[in-house]
N, C-alpha and C positions, 0 to 999 in steps of 0.2 A: 680698071684700077683695082688693086687687091683689097678685099674687105678687111677692115681692121679686126684685131683680136679684142673681144669684149672681156674686161676684167672687173669682177666684183672684189673689192678689197674689204674683207670682213674681219673685224676685231672680236675675238672671243673675250669673254670674262667681264663685260660691263657689269658693275656692281660687286666685283671681287673685293675691291678695296676702294675707298673714295679717291685715292690718288690715281689708281688705274683708270677709274671712270673719268676723271678730269683730263687725263692724257688722251683718252679716246675722244672726248668732246673737242679737245684742241685740234686733233687730226681731222675731225669732221668739219670744224669751222674752216680749216685750211683747204678743204676740198680733196684731201689725200686719202680719205676713208669713205666708203660708200655704205657700209652696213656694220651692225654690231649685234651680238647675242647677249641677252640679259640673264644674269644669274638671279633667279627670283627668290631664293631663300636667303637673301641679303637682309639683315635686320634694319638697314637704312633704305630699303627699297623705295618707299614713298617719296622720300626726298630726291633720290637719284633718278626716279622716273620723271620728276618735274624738271630736272636739269635737261632732259632730252627735248623739252619743248623748244629749246633754243636752236635745235638742229633738225628742223622738219624734213630736210632733204635726206636724212639718214634712214636706210632700210633697217627695220627692227625685227628681231626674232627672239625666241626663248632658248637659252643655253641650258637645256635640261640637265639637272644635277642629281647625282647619286653618290658623289665622292668627296664632298667638301662641306664643312659646317653642319648645321642642324637641319633636319627635314622640316617641312611645313605641316605635315599631318601627324596626328597622335599615333596612328597605327604603325607608321614607319618608325617613329621614335621608340615605340615599345620594342620593335624588332631589333633595335640597335642599343638596347640597354647595356650590353656588354661593353660598348664603346661610349658609355655615358650619354647616349642619345644622339651622338654625332655619327655622320657617315665615316666608315673606315676608308682605307685606300682603295684604288680601283681594282687591284687584284683580289682583295678580300671581298669587296662588294660583288664582283663578278662571280666569285665562288659561291657566295650566299644565294645568288639568283639562280645560277646553273644547277645547284643542288636542291633547289626548292625551299630552302630555309627562309628566303624572302620570295613571296609569290609575285607573279606578273601582275596580279590584281592589286597587290599592295603598291607596286611601282606605278601602276596606272593611276591609283588614287593620288599618289604624291605628285606625279607629273601633271595631272589635271589641276591640282592646286597651284602648281608653279605657273602653268599657262594662265589660269584665271587671275592670278595675282598681277599679271602684266596686261590684262585685257583693256586697260584704259588707253593703250597704244595700239596702233594698227600693226598687226604681226604678219610678217610675210614668209618667215621660215622657222624651222626647228633644227637644232643640232644639239650636241651634248658636251658636257665637261668631260674631258679625257676620252671622248668618242665612245662612251659606254653604250649609247644607243645602237651601235653597230653589232652588238651581240645578236646573233640570229634569233634568239628568243625574245628580244626587245624590239628589233627593227619593225616587225609588223605592227607592234603597238604604237610606235611613233607615227607610222603611216596612217593608222586608224585615228589617232588624235589629231593629226593634221586635217583629216577630213571632217572630223566632228567639229573642230574649231575654225574651219574654213581658212586654214593656213596653207598657202599653195605649194611651198617648197620644203623639202627635207634634205639635209646634207648627206651625201654619200661619201664618206671619208675613203680616200684611196691611198694605197701604198705608193711610195715614191722612192725609187731606187737611185737616189742622188749620192754620188760618192763624195767623200769617203764614208763608208758605213761601219759603225761600231758593231760589236757583237749584239748589244742590246737593240740597236737599230735593225739589224738583220732579223732578229726574233720578232720585233714589233711589225716589221714590214711583212714577214711571212704570215703572221696571224691576220693582219689587216687585209692582205691580198685574199686570203681564204674567206674572210667575212664579206669583203667587197663582192667576190664572185658569187657568193650565196645570196646576198641581198639585192644585187643590182636588178635582176629580173622582176623584182617586186615593185619597182618604181615605174609609175605610169605617166609622170609629168616631166617636163623639161628640167634637167638638172645640170648645172655647170660642172665641168670637170674640176677636180679638187687639186689644189697645190698647197704645199707648205708643211706637210707632215715631217719631212726629213730634217727640217730645221726648226721644228716647233719650239717656240720660246726664245729662239736666237736667230731669227732671220738676218741675213747680211747681204750686202751688195753682190758678192761673188756668187752666192747661191741663187739669187734672183736672176742674175745674168745667165746662168746656166739653165735655170728653169725656162726662162723666156725664150731661149734659143730653140726649144723643142716645141713651142706652141704652134698651132695651126691657124692660118688666116680664117676669119669669119667665125671661129669657134668661141663659145663662152666658157669662162673659167672663174673659179672662186679661189682667191688667195687668202688663206687663214693667216692671221697675224696676232700678235700679243703686244700691241702698242700700249703705252701708258706712262704715267710718272711713277717714280719709286720714292716712297717716304718710309724711312727706317722706323719711324714711330708707329706706323700702321702695319708694315709687313716685317714680321720678325722670324718667321719660319725659315730656317736655313736651307731646307730642301727647295722651297719656292724660290728663294733668292738665287740658289745655284742653277735652277732650271731656266729662269727668265732673265732677259735683259730688256725690260720694258722701255727704258729711256733710249737705248740704241735703236730699237725698232721704231719708236716714235720719231726719232731724228731721221732715220732712213726714209720713212714714208714721206717726209716733208723736204727731202734733200733735192737739190738741183740734179745730182747724179742719177737719182731714180727717174726724174722727169726725162732726162736724156735717154735712159733705157726704154722708157715708154715710147719715145719718139723713134728710136732706132728699130724697135720691133713692131711698130705700128699698133700700139696698144692704146685702147680707149677705156677709161674707167666707166663702169656700168652699174646697173641696178638690177634687182630681181625682176622688176616690171619690164625690163628690156628683153627678157628671155623669150624665145619663140614659143608660140602656143603649140 
């Protein structure tokens, strides 16, 4: 009998907005989600960590952040005075780090604070908002922090050449492929193969059907998703609204059509604890 494909369905951005967190919890209650990454610089973190008590089956990790809202540490806030103490966009933040204007030591202090803010929960993985941990200057830091805090898994974001590719998608994939190639030899623990970059924020049925058709029996994969509810009173940034379709992804995860896809391709939902040693 062919070994099933093991799929971790991992929702990024728990704590992004209360409505997004509620959607993630809904999917977890329904059994259609197996993991989520926590944005720890969320001002409502204490409340939203308590919400997770209702879904003990959900694998939890820290969605390390350098690109959204305010940092937790004063030293990082001082470095961001030009941006009123808030993180700039991913491009500018990457430039600040790569040019040494923000040191890796400053990032380390900030990320330690973010991990420690979530330590009331059992943490089993680290990844990052907008994949900034994949910068080769930061990836060794994430591996170090995983070891320091006894967190067994680190996401290796991988390029995904799913057509159609836009010009921006081609640039993103080329950069991610280079970072993946550079970082992959540094990982010494089992890591599921990564899915979902090509449709980040807007996963749909056709894309999943195409992705699943390429998967190998017996292999473990992580599907990144951005499920959630949308509340216009909470989410007002037009760029975020244009990038994401939280409600559509939430509906897709719970749809009978997706369950049929799982059955067709012999996919079983899985957890990080099921990865081979």
